[in-house]
C-alpha positions in Angstrom: -114.8 200.3 -84.6 -116.9 201.4 -81.6 -117.6 205.1 -81.2 -119.7 207.0 -78.7 -121.6 209.7 -80.6 -123.4 212.8 -79.3 -126.3 213.0 -81.8 -127.8 216.0 -80.2 -128.3 217.2 -76.6 -129.0 214.3 -74.2 -128.7 211.9 -77.2 -125.6 209.6 -76.7 -125.2 206.3 -78.5 -122.5 203.7 -79.0 -122.3 202.9 -82.7 -120.2 201.0 -85.1 -118.2 203.0 -87.7 -115.5 202.2 -90.2 -112.0 202.6 -89.0 -110.7 205.8 -90.6 -107.5 206.1 -92.8 -105.1 208.9 -91.9 -104.5 211.5 -94.5 -101.2 213.2 -95.1 -99.8 214.9 -92.0 -102.0 212.8 -89.6 -101.8 209.6 -87.7 -104.3 206.9 -86.8 -104.2 206.5 -83.0 -105.7 203.5 -81.2 -107.3 205.0 -78.1 -106.2 203.4 -74.8 -107.7 206.0 -72.4 -109.9 209.1 -72.8 -110.9 211.3 -69.9 -114.3 213.0 -69.4 -114.1 216.7 -69.1 -116.7 219.4 -68.1 -116.6 220.4 -71.8 -117.8 216.9 -72.7 -120.7 217.3 -70.2 -121.6 220.6 -71.9 -121.8 218.8 -75.2 -124.1 216.2 -73.7 -126.5 218.8 -72.2 -126.3 221.1 -75.2 -124.6 224.2 -73.7 -121.2 223.9 -75.4 -120.8 227.1 -77.5 -118.6 225.6 -80.3 -119.6 222.0 -80.9 -121.4 220.7 -84.0 -123.5 217.6 -83.9 -123.2 214.7 -84.5 -119.8 214.5 -82.7 -117.5 211.9 -81.1 -116.4 213.8 -77.9 -113.3 213.3 -75.8 -110.2 215.5 -75.9 -108.1 214.0 -73.0 -106.6 211.2 -75.0 -103.7 208.7 -74.8 -103.1 205.8 -77.1 -100.7 204.3 -79.6 -99.8 205.1 -83.2 -101.3 202.5 -85.5 -100.7 204.1 -88.9 -99.3 207.2 -90.5 -100.7 209.1 -93.5 -99.0 209.1 -96.9 -95.6 210.8 -96.9 -95.9 211.6 -93.2 -93.1 211.5 -90.6 -94.3 211.0 -87.1 -93.8 208.8 -84.0 -93.1 205.2 -85.1 -95.9 202.7 -85.3 -96.6 201.3 -81.9 -95.5 204.4 -80.0 -97.5 205.4 -77.0 -98.6 209.0 -77.3 -100.7 211.7 -75.6 -102.8 213.7 -78.0 -102.8 217.5 -77.7 -106.3 218.4 -78.9 -105.9 222.1 -79.9 -105.1 222.7 -83.5 -104.2 226.2 -84.6 -104.3 227.5 -88.2 -100.8 228.8 -88.1 -101.8 232.0 -89.9 -103.7 234.3 -87.6 -102.1 236.8 -85.2 -102.4 234.5 -82.2 -100.6 231.7 -84.0 -97.9 234.0 -85.3 -97.1 235.1 -81.8 -97.0 231.6 -80.4 -100.5 231.5 -78.8 -102.1 228.9 -81.0 -104.4 228.0 -78.1 -106.2 231.3 -78.9 -106.2 230.8 -82.6 -109.0 232.7 -84.4 -109.7 229.6 -86.5 -109.2 227.0 -83.7 -110.1 223.4 -84.2 -110.4 221.2 -81.1 -110.4 217.4 -81.3 -113.6 216.2 -79.7 -115.4 219.5 -80.4 -114.9 220.5 -84.0 -113.7 217.1 -85.2 -114.1 213.7 -83.7 -112.3 212.8 -80.5 -111.3 210.0 -78.3 -114.5 208.4 -77.2 -113.9 205.8 -79.8 -111.6 202.9 -80.5 -109.6 205.0 -82.9 -109.1 208.7 -83.9 -107.2 210.8 -86.4 -104.8 213.5 -85.2 -102.1 215.6 -86.8 -98.7 214.2 -86.1 -97.5 217.5 -84.6 -100.2 217.1 -81.9 -98.7 213.8 -80.7 -96.4 213.7 -77.7 -94.4 210.5 -76.9 -95.4 209.1 -73.5 -92.4 208.8 -71.1 -91.3 205.2 -70.5 -93.1 203.7 -67.5 -96.1 206.0 -67.6 -99.3 204.1 -68.2 -101.7 205.2 -71.0 -104.3 205.8 -68.2 -102.1 208.2 -66.4 -100.9 209.8 -69.7 -104.6 210.7 -70.6 -104.3 213.2 -67.8 -101.7 215.2 -69.7 -104.3 217.6 -71.1 -106.0 218.6 -67.8 -102.6 218.8 -66.1 -101.3 220.9 -69.0 -104.1 223.4 -68.2 -102.7 223.6 -64.7 -99.2 224.2 -66.1 -100.5 227.0 -68.4 -102.4 228.6 -65.5 -99.3 228.5 -63.3 -97.1 229.9 -66.1 -99.6 232.7 -66.6 -99.6 233.5 -62.9 -95.8 233.1 -62.7 -96.2 230.7 -59.8 -92.9 230.1 -58.0 -91.5 228.4 -54.9 -92.7 230.1 -51.8 -95.8 231.7 -53.3 -99.1 231.4 -51.6 -101.7 230.4 -54.2 -105.5 230.5 -53.6 -107.5 228.3 -56.0 -111.2 229.1 -56.3 -112.9 225.8 -57.2 -111.8 222.2 -56.4 -113.2 220.6 -59.5 -111.0 218.7 -62.0 -109.2 221.8 -63.3 -108.8 223.3 -59.8 -107.2 220.1 -58.6 -104.8 220.1 -61.6 -103.8 223.7 -60.8 -103.3 222.7 -57.1 -100.9 219.9 -58.0 -98.9 221.8 -60.5 -98.5 224.7 -58.1 -97.4 222.4 -55.3 -94.9 220.8 -57.7 -93.5 224.3 -58.2 -93.0 224.7 -54.4 -96.0 226.9 -53.7 -98.3 226.7 -50.7 -101.7 226.1 -52.0 -105.1 227.1 -50.5 -108.3 226.0 -52.1 -112.0 226.7 -51.6 -115.2 225.2 -52.8 -118.8 224.9 -51.8 -118.6 221.1 -52.1 -117.2 219.4 -48.9 -116.3 216.2 -50.8 -114.2 218.2 -53.2 -112.5 219.9 -50.4 -111.7 216.6 -48.8 -110.1 215.4 -52.0 -108.1 218.6 -52.3 -106.9 218.2 -48.7 -105.7 214.7 -49.5 -103.7 216.1 -52.4 -102.0 218.5 -50.0 -103.9 221.8 -50.1 -105.1 223.8 -47.2 -108.8 224.0 -47.5 -111.0 227.0 -46.8 -114.8 226.9 -46.7 -116.5 229.0 -49.3 -119.1 231.6 -48.4 -119.3 234.9 -46.7 -116.4 234.2 -44.4 -113.9 233.5 -47.2 -112.4 237.0 -47.4 -111.9 237.3 -43.7 -110.2 233.9 -43.5 -107.9 234.8 -46.4 -106.9 238.0 -44.7 -106.3 236.2 -41.5 -104.1 233.6 -43.2 -102.1 236.3 -44.9 -101.7 238.8 -42.1 -104.2 241.1 -43.8 -102.4 241.2 -47.2 -104.5 238.9 -49.4 -103.1 236.1 -51.5 -100.2 236.8 -53.9 -101.8 234.6 -56.5 -105.5 233.9 -57.0 -106.7 231.3 -59.6 -110.4 231.4 -60.6 -111.5 227.9 -61.7 -115.3 227.9 -61.3 -116.7 229.8 -64.2 -118.9 231.8 -61.9 -119.2 235.6 -62.4 -119.5 236.4 -58.7 -116.5 234.3 -57.9 -114.5 235.9 -60.7 -115.4 239.3 -59.4 -114.3 238.4 -55.9 -110.7 237.8 -57.0 -109.9 241.5 -56.8 -110.8 241.5 -53.1 -108.9 238.3 -52.4 -105.6 239.1 -54.1 -102.8 241.0 -52.5 -101.6 244.4 -53.7 -99.2 243.8 -56.5 -100.5 240.2 -56.9 -101.7 238.1 -59.8 -105.1 237.0 -60.8 -105.6 234.2 -63.3 -109.0 233.5 -64.7 -109.3 229.9 -65.9 -113.0 229.1 -65.5 -115.1 229.4 -68.6 -118.0 231.8 -68.3 -121.1 231.6 -70.5 -120.8 233.5 -73.8 -121.8 237.1 -73.4 -121.6 237.2 -69.6 -119.7 240.1 -68.2 -117.8 240.6 -64.9 -117.1 243.8 -63.1 -114.1 244.9 -61.1 -113.9 248.0 -58.9 -112.0 250.5 -60.9 -110.2 252.1 -58.0 -108.8 248.8 -56.8 -107.4 248.0 -60.2 -105.2 251.0 -59.8 -104.7 251.0 -56.0 -103.6 247.4 -55.9 -101.9 247.4 -59.3 -102.7 243.7 -59.7 -102.1 241.7 -62.8 -105.3 240.1 -64.2 -104.8 237.5 -67.0 -106.8 234.9 -68.7 -105.6 231.3 -69.2 -107.0 229.2 -72.0 -106.2 225.5 -72.2 -102.5 225.3 -72.9 -99.8 225.8 -75.4 -96.4 224.2 -75.3 -97.2 222.6 -71.9 -97.6 218.9 -72.7 -93.9 218.1 -72.3 -93.9 219.5 -68.7 -97.2 218.0 -68.0 -96.1 214.5 -69.0 -92.9 215.0 -67.1 -94.8 215.8 -63.9 -97.0 212.8 -64.4 -94.0 210.5 -65.0 -92.1 211.9 -62.0 -95.0 211.0 -59.6 -95.5 214.6 -58.6 -99.1 214.5 -59.8 -101.5 212.2 -57.9 -104.6 213.3 -59.8 -105.0 210.0 -61.6 -105.4 208.2 -58.3 -108.9 209.7 -57.7 -110.2 208.8 -61.1 -112.6 205.9 -61.9 -112.2 203.6 -64.9 -115.1 202.8 -67.2 -115.6 201.0 -70.5 -116.8 202.8 -73.5 -120.1 201.0 -73.5 -120.8 202.6 -70.1 -120.6 206.1 -71.5 -124.3 206.9 -71.3 -124.6 205.9 -67.7 -121.5 207.9 -66.8 -122.9 211.1 -68.3 -126.3 210.5 -66.7 -124.5 210.0 -63.3 -122.5 213.2 -63.7 -125.5 215.3 -64.8 -127.6 213.9 -61.9 -125.0 215.4 -59.5 -123.6 212.1 -58.3 -120.1 212.6 -56.9 -117.6 211.4 -59.5 -114.3 213.3 -59.4 -113.0 212.0 -62.7 -114.2 209.4 -65.2 -111.9 207.9 -67.8 -112.9 205.5 -70.5 -110.3 202.7 -71.0 -109.7 199.8 -73.2 -110.8 197.3 -70.5 -112.5 198.7 -67.4 
């Protein structure tokens, strides 16, 4: 089988490997589509905090079940599935309280074990979600990033009528935008990149230019109150710190962007009490794939429309283009580009 392997930072090769055989409890999945995430770019440039090399990346995966391991019950052979990449140990405190996405011994497909940038991959059968009838594998590969949006909106208790400000119009910011809109919220979004803002506007958000005038504009749009919900999706410490100013008293702040390991952010202590805001983190997703796939199947999510299809043998050029700063909202490797 073909597999795209990160050998070390800036070392990406398409190689031939034997097709693996699934052990007990796992399935062999033939990959139909695998999206490129910022995490994959971090693997390519060598800044991912958890990856070990060599590694087949890719954790946004859809495909079909080809084989099941011995004595294993799972989706029937030939079933189209989306692969949930986070594998909890089932034993630690986080797992015991239903937060396996925060598992102390977390394994991530495409990071700790080989992922979807290959013709085939192995995955535990309990991480496979049947794709709704009529949803293409290409669209189903968006289940993972959309699930991040679902998780963030659950953490922020986003409901119909809420005003939601999303900081950052990258892939995850756009996923949050669409999930929040599907819940009936009015979504505002800001970014330093005009092209990203244009895409966000096409997806139905009210765009606000980033920069020094952001706070004044937010206060103008909210009659001086601030936004009821603020979603941070940039991974920038100054942006994370700005959420306290942007959120309304009694509002909710959700930190989704991943900051570098060891980086600290500061919040004004008085405002934490004065505003009595809720500040929560949101990591990947847990229990969100069914809702994510349902949203995709319903047509509520237009995110796949802005993606570009590539073949697996174009992987190196795709990563080089992304790292060079070329505008590419979303890349997805498919069986036939």
